[in-house]
C-alpha positions in Angstrom: 107.1 142.4 115.8 105.3 139.7 113.8 102.1 140.9 112.2 100.9 137.5 111.1 101.5 133.9 112.3 99.7 130.7 113.2 99.0 130.6 117.0 99.5 127.4 119.0 96.9 126.2 121.4 97.6 127.2 125.0 97.1 123.6 126.0 96.2 120.4 124.2 93.9 118.9 126.8 90.4 120.2 127.6 88.4 118.9 130.6 84.7 118.0 130.5 84.3 117.8 134.3 86.7 115.0 135.4 87.0 113.7 131.8 90.1 114.8 129.8 89.5 115.6 126.1 92.8 115.5 124.2 93.1 117.3 120.9 95.6 114.7 119.6 93.3 111.8 120.3 90.3 113.6 118.7 92.3 114.2 115.5 93.2 110.5 115.2 89.7 109.4 115.9 88.1 111.8 113.4 90.7 110.7 110.8 89.8 107.0 111.3 86.1 107.8 110.8 86.8 109.7 107.6 89.0 106.9 106.2 86.3 104.2 107.0 83.5 106.4 105.6 85.2 107.2 102.3 86.6 103.6 102.0 83.1 102.2 102.4 81.7 104.4 99.6 84.5 103.4 97.3 84.2 99.7 98.2 80.4 99.7 97.5 81.1 101.5 94.2 83.4 98.7 93.2 80.8 96.0 93.9 81.4 95.3 97.6 78.9 95.2 100.4 78.1 97.9 102.9 79.9 97.4 106.2 82.7 95.3 105.0 85.3 98.1 105.2 84.2 98.8 108.8 84.4 95.1 109.7 88.0 94.8 108.5 88.9 98.2 110.0 88.1 96.6 113.4 91.2 94.5 112.8 93.3 97.0 110.9 93.0 100.1 113.3 94.2 98.4 116.5 97.1 96.8 114.7 97.9 100.1 113.1 97.9 102.0 116.4 100.2 99.4 118.0 102.5 99.4 115.0 102.7 103.2 114.9 103.5 103.4 118.5 106.1 100.6 118.3 107.9 102.4 115.4 108.0 105.6 117.4 109.2 104.0 120.6 111.9 102.0 118.8 113.3 104.8 116.8 113.1 107.3 119.7 113.9 104.9 122.5 116.0 107.5 124.4 112.8 109.4 125.1 111.5 106.5 127.3 114.4 104.4 128.3 117.4 106.7 128.9 118.5 108.0 132.3 115.9 110.1 134.0 113.0 108.9 131.8 110.0 106.9 132.8 109.4 103.9 130.6 105.7 103.9 131.4 105.5 107.0 129.1 106.0 104.6 126.2 102.3 103.6 126.6 100.9 107.1 126.8 99.8 107.4 123.1 97.7 110.4 123.8 100.8 112.5 124.4 101.8 112.0 120.7 104.1 109.8 118.9 102.7 107.5 116.1 105.0 106.5 113.3 103.1 106.2 110.0 105.5 103.6 108.7 104.8 101.2 111.6 101.1 102.0 111.5 100.8 101.1 107.8 102.9 98.0 108.1 101.2 96.4 111.1 97.8 97.8 110.1 98.2 95.8 106.9 98.7 92.7 108.9 95.4 93.3 110.8 93.7 94.1 107.5 95.0 90.8 106.0 93.5 88.9 108.9 90.2 90.7 108.4 90.2 90.1 104.6 91.1 86.5 105.0 88.2 85.9 107.4 85.8 87.5 104.8 87.3 85.8 101.8 88.2 89.0 99.9 91.5 90.1 98.3 93.6 92.5 100.5 94.9 94.5 97.5 91.3 95.4 96.4 90.4 96.5 100.0 93.6 98.5 100.2 92.8 100.3 96.9 89.4 101.3 98.3 91.0 102.7 101.5 94.0 104.5 100.0 92.6 108.0 99.6 90.8 107.8 102.9 94.0 106.9 104.6 95.7 110.0 103.1 92.8 112.2 104.3 93.0 110.6 107.8 96.7 111.5 107.9 95.9 115.1 107.0 93.5 115.3 109.9 95.7 113.4 112.3 98.6 115.9 111.7 96.6 118.6 113.4 97.1 116.6 116.6 100.8 117.7 116.4 99.5 121.3 116.4 97.7 120.7 119.7 100.9 119.2 121.2 103.2 122.0 119.8 105.5 119.4 118.2 107.1 118.4 114.9 107.7 121.9 113.6 110.5 123.0 111.2 113.2 125.6 111.1 112.8 129.2 112.2 111.1 131.5 109.8 109.4 134.9 109.7 106.9 134.0 106.9 103.3 135.2 107.5 102.2 131.6 108.1 105.0 130.9 110.7 103.9 128.7 113.6 104.2 130.4 117.0 105.6 127.9 119.6 105.0 129.1 123.1 105.9 125.9 125.1 109.3 125.5 126.6 108.9 121.9 127.8 111.0 119.0 126.5 113.7 121.3 125.2 111.4 123.5 123.1 112.5 127.1 122.4 109.6 129.5 122.0 109.6 131.3 118.7 108.4 131.2 115.1 108.9 128.1 113.0 107.8 126.5 109.7 104.5 124.7 110.4 105.6 121.3 108.9 102.5 119.7 110.4 100.5 122.0 108.1 102.7 121.3 105.1 102.3 117.6 105.5 98.5 117.9 106.1 98.1 119.8 102.9 100.3 117.4 101.0 98.2 114.4 102.3 95.0 116.1 101.0 96.7 116.5 97.6 97.7 112.8 97.7 94.2 111.7 98.5 92.7 113.6 95.5 95.5 112.4 93.3 94.7 108.8 94.0 91.0 109.4 93.5 91.7 111.0 90.1 94.1 108.4 88.9 91.9 105.5 90.0 89.0 106.9 88.0 91.1 107.8 85.0 93.2 104.6 84.8 91.0 102.0 86.6 93.7 101.1 89.0 93.4 97.6 90.6 95.3 94.8 92.4 96.8 97.2 95.0 98.1 99.9 92.6 95.9 102.7 94.0 97.4 102.0 97.4 100.9 101.8 95.9 100.4 105.2 94.3 99.3 106.6 97.6 102.4 105.3 99.4 104.8 106.6 96.7 103.2 110.0 96.5 103.2 110.3 100.3 106.9 109.4 100.5 107.8 112.1 98.1 106.2 114.8 100.3 107.4 113.2 103.5 111.0 113.3 102.2 111.2 117.1 101.8 109.0 117.9 104.8 111.2 115.6 107.0 114.3 117.5 105.9 112.8 120.7 107.2 112.1 119.4 110.8 114.4 120.3 113.7 113.3 117.9 116.4 115.8 115.3 117.6 116.1 112.3 115.3 118.7 109.6 114.4 120.8 110.5 111.4 122.4 108.2 108.8 125.0 109.7 106.4 123.7 113.1 107.2 120.0 112.3 106.6 117.3 111.7 109.1 116.1 108.1 109.6 112.7 108.9 108.3 114.2 110.3 105.1 115.9 107.0 104.4 112.7 105.2 105.3 110.7 107.3 102.8 113.2 106.7 100.0 113.2 102.9 100.6 109.4 102.7 100.8 109.0 104.9 97.7 111.2 102.5 95.7 109.2 99.5 97.0 105.9 101.1 96.1 107.0 102.0 92.6 108.4 98.6 92.0 105.2 96.9 93.1 103.2 99.3 90.9 105.2 98.4 87.8 105.3 94.7 88.4 101.6 94.5 89.2 100.6 96.5 86.1 102.5 93.9 84.0 101.4 90.8 85.7 97.8 91.7 86.5 96.6 94.6 84.3 93.1 96.1 84.8 90.9 95.9 87.8 89.3 93.1 89.8 85.9 92.3 88.3 84.7 90.8 91.6 86.0 92.2 94.9 83.6 90.5 97.4 82.1 87.2 96.3 78.7 86.8 98.0 78.8 83.2 99.1 75.3 83.1 100.5 73.7 84.4 97.3 75.9 82.1 95.2 74.8 79.1 97.2 71.1 80.0 96.8 71.7 80.5 93.1 73.3 77.1 92.8 70.4 75.4 94.6 67.9 77.2 92.4 69.9 76.4 89.3 70.1 72.7 90.2 66.4 72.6 90.9 65.6 74.2 87.6 67.8 71.7 85.8 66.0 68.8 87.4 62.6 70.2 86.5 63.8 70.8 83.0 65.1 67.2 82.6 61.7 65.8 83.8 59.7 67.7 81.3 61.5 66.5 78.1 61.4 62.9 79.5 57.7 63.1 80.1 57.1 64.7 76.7 59.1 61.9 75.1 57.2 59.2 76.9 53.8 60.6 75.9 54.4 60.3 72.1 55.8 56.8 72.7 52.7 55.6 74.5 50.5 57.0 71.8 52.5 55.2 69.1 52.3 51.9 71.1 48.5 52.3 71.3 48.2 53.0 67.6 50.2 49.9 66.8 48.0 47.8 69.1 44.9 49.0 67.4 46.3 48.1 64.0 47.2 44.6 65.2 43.8 44.1 66.6 42.2 45.1 63.3 44.4 42.7 61.4 43.5 39.8 63.7 39.8 40.6 63.4 40.0 40.5 59.5 41.9 37.2 59.6 39.2 35.7 61.8 36.4 36.9 59.5 38.3 35.5 56.5 38.7 32.1 58.1 35.1 32.0 59.1 34.0 32.7 55.6 36.1 29.9 54.2 34.7 27.4 56.6 31.2 28.6 55.8 
């Protein structure tokens, strides 16, 4: 008899009248709001404008959702396209199944489009979002708890997860709550990035690279504990190989970026409207400034000419008087 364990929800869908409220979807939505909220605070602190993060997220989030779903469907295609399966289920995102690797990759494409439209550097925007993305993942993982999925090997530890569902090949019992392990790991990654960014003034995408590398380390050992079906290569799960490759890419980028572009961006969001107004004011000021010296130079010149004319008139008058005296 188990004295302590983490219970699983009896169901992951709650109904508000005819409207279904899905725990998995709620976790994803809350995570997105947290990421945008924290990203906005960090962006403004770095000199950006309020609202820019949300504007770019409008591009990044849809791309990320599509990318995450594509990665899951491609790597677990047998769940949707094998005999006896309904391919329409591939579009049912609310039932679970978002691969973080695809979400980050395609989400970056959407973010690049949004940044390009605003004329700001993507690496700076990614640095501002990095810890928020980690916290969003931590919240999103609780969606797996609602769906009773992605748990680890059997265990009798006090924090074991009690699985009660027997659908899709599940065996009721007590398992390692790998969703909880990953959630806690992501919280730690978020705080690590915040600390390192403040301590070392990370810039040019290095805060984001640190987030990716740190997440991959945790995902590697957590993935190794999972018992759900997955493709294996040389005895390791596909996501373990993905984590190792992405980790190496992130570390390589971090090192090269630190050498080529040390420090942090001084300007993350040029304000074109303000700059344009400033240029107009500056040009107007220069014109006024040029007119004043010219006028001041002309005034002394006119005075000098007047003085010379007076002197010449006096000389002429004296000559006339002298000539008149001689004639007289």
